[in-house]
VMD Tcl script that builds the backbone (N, CA, C; Angstrom):
set m [mol new atoms 240]
animate dup $m
set s [atomselect $m all]
$s set {name element resname resid chain x y z} {
  {N N UNK 1 A -36.475 11.036 10.412}
  {CA C UNK 1 A -35.221 11.522 11.534}
  {C C UNK 1 A -34.673 10.224 12.554}
  {N N UNK 2 A -35.211 9.284 12.046}
  {CA C UNK 2 A -34.925 8.313 12.848}
  {C C UNK 2 A -33.548 7.745 11.659}
  {N N UNK 3 A -33.279 7.863 10.592}
  {CA C UNK 3 A -31.994 7.593 10.018}
  {C C UNK 3 A -31.091 8.705 10.208}
  {N N UNK 4 A -31.893 9.925 10.633}
  {CA C UNK 4 A -30.527 11.132 10.931}
  {C C UNK 4 A -30.360 11.592 12.047}
  {N N UNK 5 A -30.819 10.717 13.207}
  {CA C UNK 5 A -30.123 10.412 14.108}
  {C C UNK 5 A -28.976 9.230 14.459}
  {N N UNK 6 A -29.883 7.955 13.510}
  {CA C UNK 6 A -29.033 6.677 13.775}
  {C C UNK 6 A -27.340 7.310 13.038}
  {N N UNK 7 A -27.370 8.243 11.977}
  {CA C UNK 7 A -26.208 8.790 11.442}
  {C C UNK 7 A -25.412 9.326 11.928}
  {N N UNK 8 A -26.234 10.518 12.772}
  {CA C UNK 8 A -25.359 11.475 14.176}
  {C C UNK 8 A -24.773 10.355 15.189}
  {N N UNK 9 A -25.535 9.835 15.401}
  {CA C UNK 9 A -24.594 8.618 16.290}
  {C C UNK 9 A -23.946 7.923 16.213}
  {N N UNK 10 A -24.001 7.362 14.840}
  {CA C UNK 10 A -23.293 6.272 14.440}
  {C C UNK 10 A -21.647 6.570 14.014}
  {N N UNK 11 A -21.816 8.199 13.069}
  {CA C UNK 11 A -20.294 8.551 12.192}
  {C C UNK 11 A -19.522 8.444 13.596}
  {N N UNK 12 A -18.429 8.106 13.593}
  {CA C UNK 12 A -17.870 8.440 14.543}
  {C C UNK 12 A -16.667 10.246 14.288}
  {N N UNK 13 A -17.397 10.981 15.007}
  {CA C UNK 13 A -17.091 12.336 14.712}
  {C C UNK 13 A -16.573 12.749 16.229}
  {N N UNK 14 A -15.456 13.763 16.369}
  {CA C UNK 14 A -15.707 14.415 17.883}
  {C C UNK 14 A -17.043 14.894 18.090}
  {N N UNK 15 A -17.828 15.028 18.971}
  {CA C UNK 15 A -18.690 15.701 19.494}
  {C C UNK 15 A -20.094 14.669 19.002}
  {N N UNK 16 A -19.888 13.971 18.487}
  {CA C UNK 16 A -20.943 13.067 18.236}
  {C C UNK 16 A -21.117 11.760 19.231}
  {N N UNK 17 A -22.489 11.283 19.035}
  {CA C UNK 17 A -22.168 9.884 20.022}
  {C C UNK 17 A -23.877 9.986 20.514}
  {N N UNK 18 A -23.769 9.067 21.608}
  {CA C UNK 18 A -25.302 8.583 21.993}
  {C C UNK 18 A -25.507 9.530 22.650}
  {N N UNK 19 A -24.866 10.389 23.776}
  {CA C UNK 19 A -25.214 11.733 24.650}
  {C C UNK 19 A -25.681 12.681 23.726}
  {N N UNK 20 A -24.912 13.022 22.995}
  {CA C UNK 20 A -25.050 14.167 22.199}
  {C C UNK 20 A -26.163 13.653 21.228}
  {N N UNK 21 A -26.724 12.852 21.022}
  {CA C UNK 21 A -27.508 12.553 20.030}
  {C C UNK 21 A -29.184 12.428 20.774}
  {N N UNK 22 A -28.819 11.922 22.372}
  {CA C UNK 22 A -29.853 12.087 23.005}
  {C C UNK 22 A -30.322 13.633 23.271}
  {N N UNK 23 A -30.174 14.389 23.364}
  {CA C UNK 23 A -29.695 15.529 23.992}
  {C C UNK 23 A -29.977 16.556 22.661}
  {N N UNK 24 A -30.086 16.252 21.390}
  {CA C UNK 24 A -30.341 16.850 19.822}
  {C C UNK 24 A -32.127 16.096 20.089}
  {N N UNK 25 A -32.231 15.103 20.790}
  {CA C UNK 25 A -33.316 14.674 20.427}
  {C C UNK 25 A -34.791 14.726 21.054}
  {N N UNK 26 A -33.735 15.440 22.395}
  {CA C UNK 26 A -34.610 16.213 23.351}
  {C C UNK 26 A -34.834 17.235 22.703}
  {N N UNK 27 A -33.887 18.176 22.344}
  {CA C UNK 27 A -33.796 19.609 21.747}
  {C C UNK 27 A -35.046 19.293 21.032}
  {N N UNK 28 A -34.848 18.330 19.998}
  {CA C UNK 28 A -35.892 19.160 18.809}
  {C C UNK 28 A -37.312 18.153 19.063}
  {N N UNK 29 A -37.260 17.876 20.408}
  {CA C UNK 29 A -38.117 17.205 20.860}
  {C C UNK 29 A -39.157 16.091 20.260}
  {N N UNK 30 A -38.171 15.146 19.987}
  {CA C UNK 30 A -38.400 13.643 19.388}
  {C C UNK 30 A -38.955 12.729 20.191}
  {N N UNK 31 A -39.790 11.838 19.184}
  {CA C UNK 31 A -40.398 10.830 20.385}
  {C C UNK 31 A -39.732 10.285 21.420}
  {N N UNK 32 A -39.464 10.286 22.437}
  {CA C UNK 32 A -38.440 9.342 23.373}
  {C C UNK 32 A -38.058 7.908 23.377}
  {N N UNK 33 A -38.904 7.314 22.756}
  {CA C UNK 33 A -38.796 5.313 22.338}
  {C C UNK 33 A -38.052 5.360 21.010}
  {N N UNK 34 A -38.543 6.109 20.173}
  {CA C UNK 34 A -38.153 6.298 19.081}
  {C C UNK 34 A -36.367 6.820 18.996}
  {N N UNK 35 A -36.266 7.954 19.820}
  {CA C UNK 35 A -34.944 8.453 19.688}
  {C C UNK 35 A -33.798 7.300 21.151}
  {N N UNK 36 A -34.578 6.864 21.807}
  {CA C UNK 36 A -33.050 5.682 22.455}
  {C C UNK 36 A -33.494 4.548 21.172}
  {N N UNK 37 A -34.292 4.430 20.345}
  {CA C UNK 37 A -34.357 3.431 19.419}
  {C C UNK 37 A -32.544 3.678 18.122}
  {N N UNK 38 A -33.226 5.013 17.956}
  {CA C UNK 38 A -32.107 5.471 16.967}
  {C C UNK 38 A -30.601 5.087 17.334}
  {N N UNK 39 A -30.390 5.964 18.519}
  {CA C UNK 39 A -29.068 5.816 19.625}
  {C C UNK 39 A -28.605 4.774 19.353}
  {N N UNK 40 A -29.594 3.611 19.888}
  {CA C UNK 40 A -28.932 2.155 20.209}
  {C C UNK 40 A -28.624 1.600 18.569}
  {N N UNK 41 A -29.354 1.700 17.622}
  {CA C UNK 41 A -28.745 2.083 16.080}
  {C C UNK 41 A -27.604 2.466 16.295}
  {N N UNK 42 A -27.438 3.096 16.133}
  {CA C UNK 42 A -26.518 4.173 15.672}
  {C C UNK 42 A -25.290 3.658 16.654}
  {N N UNK 43 A -25.189 3.442 17.778}
  {CA C UNK 43 A -23.948 2.837 18.251}
  {C C UNK 43 A -23.373 1.369 17.979}
  {N N UNK 44 A -24.318 0.697 17.719}
  {CA C UNK 44 A -24.361 -0.431 16.977}
  {C C UNK 44 A -23.277 -0.464 15.431}
  {N N UNK 45 A -23.568 0.903 15.256}
  {CA C UNK 45 A -23.175 0.257 13.362}
  {C C UNK 45 A -21.913 1.356 13.599}
  {N N UNK 46 A -21.500 2.083 14.809}
  {CA C UNK 46 A -20.204 2.291 15.333}
  {C C UNK 46 A -19.208 1.536 15.611}
  {N N UNK 47 A -19.760 0.474 16.574}
  {CA C UNK 47 A -19.277 -0.038 17.055}
  {C C UNK 47 A -18.714 -1.544 15.731}
  {N N UNK 48 A -20.092 -1.425 14.828}
  {CA C UNK 48 A -18.969 -2.518 13.681}
  {C C UNK 48 A -18.168 -1.606 12.491}
  {N N UNK 49 A -18.285 -0.098 12.563}
  {CA C UNK 49 A -17.754 0.703 11.828}
  {C C UNK 49 A -16.222 -0.068 12.772}
  {N N UNK 50 A -16.172 0.635 13.726}
  {CA C UNK 50 A -14.667 0.569 14.512}
  {C C UNK 50 A -14.128 -1.460 14.296}
  {N N UNK 51 A -15.057 -2.207 14.049}
  {CA C UNK 51 A -14.793 -3.415 14.938}
  {C C UNK 51 A -13.808 -3.828 13.356}
  {N N UNK 52 A -14.656 -3.290 12.120}
  {CA C UNK 52 A -13.974 -3.642 10.791}
  {C C UNK 52 A -12.758 -3.038 10.494}
  {N N UNK 53 A -12.921 -1.855 10.786}
  {CA C UNK 53 A -11.690 -1.277 11.002}
  {C C UNK 53 A -10.314 -1.821 11.001}
  {N N UNK 54 A -10.393 -1.644 12.951}
  {CA C UNK 54 A -9.614 -2.420 13.043}
  {C C UNK 54 A -8.725 -4.002 13.255}
  {N N UNK 55 A -10.133 -4.592 12.687}
  {CA C UNK 55 A -9.751 -5.899 12.364}
  {C C UNK 55 A -9.242 -5.932 11.150}
  {N N UNK 56 A -8.941 -4.443 9.958}
  {CA C UNK 56 A -8.358 -4.630 8.695}
  {C C UNK 56 A -6.840 -4.464 9.126}
  {N N UNK 57 A -6.972 -3.386 10.113}
  {CA C UNK 57 A -5.341 -2.980 10.419}
  {C C UNK 57 A -4.622 -3.698 11.094}
  {N N UNK 58 A -5.277 -4.684 12.157}
  {CA C UNK 58 A -4.427 -5.679 12.681}
  {C C UNK 58 A -4.247 -7.220 11.757}
  {N N UNK 59 A -4.914 -7.313 10.559}
  {CA C UNK 59 A -4.571 -7.832 9.520}
  {C C UNK 59 A -3.237 -7.468 8.311}
  {N N UNK 60 A -3.904 -6.244 8.603}
  {CA C UNK 60 A -2.203 -5.656 7.461}
  {C C UNK 60 A -1.250 -5.511 8.119}
  {N N UNK 61 A -1.486 -5.172 8.967}
  {CA C UNK 61 A -0.069 -5.700 10.320}
  {C C UNK 61 A 0.300 -6.819 10.267}
  {N N UNK 62 A 0.116 -7.440 10.368}
  {CA C UNK 62 A 0.113 -9.000 10.892}
  {C C UNK 62 A 0.449 -9.528 9.760}
  {N N UNK 63 A -0.033 -9.645 8.551}
  {CA C UNK 63 A 0.498 -9.581 7.047}
  {C C UNK 63 A 1.768 -9.430 6.844}
  {N N UNK 64 A 2.034 -7.892 7.110}
  {CA C UNK 64 A 3.044 -7.999 7.020}
  {C C UNK 64 A 4.349 -8.306 7.448}
  {N N UNK 65 A 4.335 -8.464 9.052}
  {CA C UNK 65 A 4.669 -8.979 10.101}
  {C C UNK 65 A 5.106 -10.684 9.361}
  {N N UNK 66 A 4.380 -10.858 8.834}
  {CA C UNK 66 A 4.288 -12.643 8.524}
  {C C UNK 66 A 5.073 -12.559 7.538}
  {N N UNK 67 A 5.081 -11.609 6.672}
  {CA C UNK 67 A 5.888 -11.780 5.159}
  {C C UNK 67 A 7.534 -11.478 5.266}
  {N N UNK 68 A 7.530 -10.576 6.538}
  {CA C UNK 68 A 8.867 -10.542 6.810}
  {C C UNK 68 A 8.917 -8.568 6.197}
  {N N UNK 69 A 7.950 -8.208 5.772}
  {CA C UNK 69 A 8.049 -6.725 5.219}
  {C C UNK 69 A 8.124 -5.876 6.011}
  {N N UNK 70 A 9.699 -5.257 6.387}
  {CA C UNK 70 A 10.025 -4.178 7.093}
  {C C UNK 70 A 10.506 -3.013 6.437}
  {N N UNK 71 A 10.802 -1.583 7.258}
  {CA C UNK 71 A 11.778 -1.044 6.762}
  {C C UNK 71 A 12.890 -1.455 6.663}
  {N N UNK 72 A 13.226 -1.981 7.517}
  {CA C UNK 72 A 14.655 -2.667 7.751}
  {C C UNK 72 A 14.822 -3.459 6.735}
  {N N UNK 73 A 14.282 -3.715 6.235}
  {CA C UNK 73 A 14.643 -5.108 5.156}
  {C C UNK 73 A 14.697 -4.490 4.042}
  {N N UNK 74 A 13.673 -3.270 3.406}
  {CA C UNK 74 A 13.597 -2.729 2.180}
  {C C UNK 74 A 14.865 -2.217 2.218}
  {N N UNK 75 A 15.391 -1.447 3.372}
  {CA C UNK 75 A 16.756 -0.584 2.921}
  {C C UNK 75 A 17.964 -1.567 2.736}
  {N N UNK 76 A 17.747 -2.521 3.446}
  {CA C UNK 76 A 19.231 -3.591 3.644}
  {C C UNK 76 A 19.163 -4.056 1.791}
  {N N UNK 77 A 17.853 -4.227 1.129}
  {CA C UNK 77 A 17.581 -4.493 0.012}
  {C C UNK 77 A 18.425 -4.053 -1.220}
  {N N UNK 78 A 18.352 -2.399 -0.866}
  {CA C UNK 78 A 18.399 -1.336 -1.962}
  {C C UNK 78 A 20.376 -1.171 -1.822}
  {N N UNK 79 A 21.039 -1.223 -0.762}
  {CA C UNK 79 A 22.393 -1.670 -0.290}
  {C C UNK 79 A 22.690 -2.738 -1.489}
  {N N UNK 80 A 22.235 -3.346 -1.036}
  {CA C UNK 80 A 23.087 -4.898 -1.501}
  {C C UNK 80 A 23.756 -4.560 -2.852}
}
mol reanalyze $m
mol bondsrecalc $m
mol representation Tube
mol addrep $m
């Protein structure tokens, strides 16, 4: 149940998160300390996922800017 609660909280989908995870743990009458630990781990998982995703997005954007790749440059190449 611990891993299920971690994944429920950690996967970034609308309606999931720490508040909803604690509510689900309360409804399922899970152990309080285990539920808090699972929600904490789930929030950390979500933070790591977001950090990796946005770092890759920023790196791709910066790489495109550094190499001069843009829609304008591509259009000019085809019309020359």
